[in-house]
C-alpha positions as CSV (number, residue, x, y, z in Angstrom):
1,M,94.4,138.4,134.6
2,I,98.1,138.4,133.6
3,D,99.6,135.2,132.3
4,W,103.3,134.9,132.3
5,L,105.8,132.2,130.8
6,L,109.9,132.3,131.5
7,A,111.4,130.3,128.4
8,R,115.0,129.3,127.7
9,S,116.8,128.9,124.7
10,A,115.7,128.5,120.9
11,T,117.6,125.5,120.3
12,G,115.9,122.5,119.4
13,L,112.7,124.0,118.8
14,E,110.2,121.4,117.0
15,A,109.5,122.0,113.5
16,G,106.5,123.3,112.1
17,W,105.3,126.0,114.7
18,L,105.9,129.0,112.7
19,H,103.3,130.8,110.3
20,P,104.4,131.2,106.9
21,Q,105.2,134.9,107.2
22,E,107.2,134.4,110.5
23,R,109.2,131.7,108.6
24,R,110.3,134.5,106.2
25,E,110.8,137.0,108.6
26,A,113.4,134.7,110.8
27,R,115.4,134.1,107.4
28,R,115.7,137.7,107.2
29,F,118.2,137.5,110.6
30,C,121.7,137.6,109.5
31,D,122.9,137.2,113.4
32,P,122.2,134.1,114.8
33,R,121.5,135.5,118.3
34,R,118.8,137.9,116.9
35,R,117.5,135.0,114.9
36,G,117.5,133.0,118.0
37,Q,115.2,135.6,120.3
38,Y,112.9,136.1,117.4
39,L,112.1,132.6,117.5
40,L,112.2,131.8,121.2
41,G,109.9,134.8,121.7
42,R,107.3,133.7,119.3
43,H,107.6,130.3,120.4
44,A,107.1,131.1,124.0
45,A,104.3,133.8,123.1
46,K,102.4,130.8,121.2
47,Q,102.8,128.2,124.1
48,L,101.6,130.9,126.4
49,I,98.4,131.8,124.5
50,A,97.5,127.8,124.0
51,A,98.0,127.2,127.8
52,R,95.6,130.0,128.4
53,A,93.0,128.4,126.0
54,R,93.4,125.2,127.9
55,R,92.8,126.7,131.5
56,L,89.7,128.6,130.4
57,G,88.5,125.2,128.7
58,Q,88.8,126.4,125.0
59,K,90.7,124.4,122.3
60,A,94.3,125.5,121.9
61,P,94.8,127.0,118.5
62,A,97.4,125.6,116.3
63,P,100.9,127.2,116.7
64,C,101.3,127.6,113.0
65,A,98.2,129.3,112.5
66,L,99.0,131.8,114.8
67,R,101.0,134.9,114.0
68,I,103.2,137.0,116.4
69,E,103.7,140.3,114.7
70,R,104.9,143.9,115.4
71,T,102.6,146.8,115.2
72,G,103.7,150.0,112.8
73,A,104.4,151.5,116.5
74,G,106.8,148.5,117.3
75,W,104.7,146.6,119.8
76,P,104.0,142.9,119.6
77,R,100.5,141.7,118.4
78,A,99.1,138.1,118.2
79,L,97.0,137.4,115.1
80,G,94.5,134.4,114.9
81,A,93.9,132.2,112.3
82,D,91.7,134.5,110.4
83,G,94.7,137.2,110.4
84,E,92.4,139.1,112.8
85,P,94.2,140.5,116.3
86,L,93.4,138.3,119.2
87,N,91.5,139.8,122.3
88,L,94.5,139.9,124.5
89,C,97.3,142.2,124.9
90,L,101.1,140.8,124.6
91,S,104.7,141.9,125.8
92,I,107.8,140.0,125.2
93,S,111.3,140.8,126.7
94,H,114.6,139.1,126.1
95,S,117.6,138.9,128.2
96,G,120.4,136.6,126.9
97,D,119.0,133.4,126.1
98,L,115.8,133.8,128.1
99,A,112.6,135.2,126.9
100,L,109.6,136.6,129.3
101,V,106.5,136.9,127.8
102,A,103.3,138.0,129.5
103,I,99.5,138.2,128.1
104,D,96.1,139.8,129.6
105,A,93.2,139.7,128.2
106,S,91.5,142.2,130.1
107,A,90.1,145.4,128.2
108,D,91.7,148.4,130.1
109,G,95.1,149.1,128.8
110,A,98.2,147.3,127.6
111,I,100.7,145.5,129.6
112,G,104.5,145.7,129.8
113,A,106.9,142.7,130.6
114,D,110.7,143.2,131.3
115,C,113.6,141.0,132.3
116,E,116.9,141.8,133.3
117,R,120.3,140.3,134.1
118,V,121.0,141.1,137.8
119,E,124.4,143.2,137.4
120,P,126.2,146.2,138.8
121,R,125.1,149.7,137.1
122,S,127.2,152.5,137.4
123,A,126.4,156.0,139.7
124,S,126.6,157.8,136.4
125,F,123.8,155.0,134.9
126,S,121.7,155.7,138.6
127,A,122.1,159.6,138.0
128,D,120.9,159.7,134.6
129,Y,117.9,157.5,134.6
130,F,116.9,157.4,138.3
131,T,115.5,159.9,140.5
132,A,116.8,161.0,143.9
133,R,114.0,159.3,145.3
134,E,114.4,156.2,143.7
135,R,117.9,156.1,144.4
136,A,117.1,156.6,148.2
137,L,114.3,153.6,147.9
138,I,116.8,151.2,147.1
139,A,119.8,152.3,149.0
140,G,119.3,149.5,151.5
141,I,119.2,146.8,148.6
142,D,121.9,144.9,147.2
143,P,123.3,147.6,144.9
144,A,123.2,145.1,141.7
145,I,119.8,144.0,142.7
146,G,118.2,147.2,143.4
147,A,119.6,148.8,140.2
148,S,118.6,145.9,137.9
149,L,115.4,145.7,139.4
150,L,114.7,149.3,139.3
151,W,115.6,149.5,135.7
152,C,113.5,146.2,135.1
153,L,110.5,147.9,136.6
154,K,110.8,151.4,134.5
155,E,111.3,149.1,131.2
156,A,107.9,147.3,132.0
157,A,106.1,150.6,133.2
158,L,107.2,152.5,129.6
159,K,106.3,149.5,127.7
160,A,102.9,149.3,129.3
161,L,102.5,152.8,128.7
162,R,103.5,152.4,124.9
163,C,106.0,154.9,124.8
164,G,109.3,152.7,125.6
165,L,112.3,154.7,126.0
166,R,111.3,157.3,124.3
167,R,110.3,159.0,127.4
168,D,112.3,160.2,130.2
169,T,112.7,157.4,132.3
170,R,112.8,159.8,135.4
171,T,108.8,160.5,134.6
172,V,108.1,156.9,135.8
173,E,108.7,157.1,139.2
174,L,109.0,154.0,141.6
175,R,107.3,154.8,144.9
176,A,106.8,151.7,146.6
177,L,108.7,148.3,146.5
178,G,106.7,145.6,148.5
179,S,108.6,142.7,149.9
180,T,105.6,139.9,149.7
181,G,103.1,139.0,147.4
182,A,101.0,136.5,145.8
183,D,102.4,133.4,143.8
184,G,106.1,134.8,144.3
185,W,105.4,137.9,142.9
186,R,105.6,141.3,145.0
187,P,103.9,144.6,144.2
188,A,105.4,147.8,143.3
189,E,103.8,151.1,142.9
190,I,105.1,153.9,139.9
191,A,104.0,157.2,140.0
192,L,103.3,159.1,136.6
193,A,104.8,162.5,136.2
194,E,101.6,163.6,134.5
195,G,99.4,162.3,137.7
196,G,98.3,159.0,138.6
197,T,99.8,155.4,139.4
198,L,100.8,152.2,137.4
199,E,101.0,149.2,139.5
200,A,103.3,146.5,138.8
201,R,104.8,143.2,140.0
202,W,108.5,142.1,140.4
203,R,110.4,139.0,141.2
204,L,113.5,137.4,141.2
205,L,113.8,134.3,138.8
206,D,116.9,132.1,137.6
207,R,118.0,131.5,141.1
208,G,118.1,135.4,141.7
209,R,120.2,136.1,138.9
210,L,117.2,137.6,137.0
211,C,114.8,140.5,137.6
212,A,111.4,140.1,136.1
213,A,108.7,142.8,136.2
214,L,104.9,143.2,134.8
215,A,103.1,146.3,134.6
216,R,99.7,147.7,133.6
217,A,97.0,150.1,134.8
218,G,95.3,148.3,137.7
219,A,97.4,145.3,137.5
220,Q,96.2,141.8,139.2
221,A,98.4,139.5,140.6
222,P,100.0,137.6,138.0
223,R,99.0,133.9,137.4
224,S,102.0,131.6,137.4
225,S,102.7,129.5,134.2
226,S,106.4,129.2,134.0
227,T,108.7,126.7,132.7
């Protein structure tokens, strides 16, 4: 089961929740915007991990005992108080002063989360990153929503595949876009060039101004933990 959280603004976060190593890393950011995103993403991840523990009847770990680090490949990972990785997959995405975080404790693959502001995309952008089939699929949708949603789904899929934008975005092709789904999440099917499919979920948040997508192999309907 995928749990998710949409968090807003790093301003006013309570003190004492950072791991000592995270405090050292946060001080390295000269850009206030990047530092804010770093703090917000980690704070939201720790909130979500604690909420999941409580839902399962477990004791929530102290935030300062958890550490959210990046692996050598660049993907986020949660470490427990003993310094060992927690048995869950983690994905973090940022858009302006918002952060979307998702965690999944299933053992059958990584997950990917992405959030994108709904905004117009140029025809050249679509031609560079979307297939002809995809452009036809979203032709009946509001242009800004359709292009932003498609890009959001691709980013989530590429994160789940653990390759990111190193891979040609046209090799993960949106084949179906559902209009209804559980807990406000709607299904999508993404085909891989090498064969097979990746299931995903999508929805509009922030009064329709933000696209959100979650993806993993055999994805289940996400459980809402949004704030």
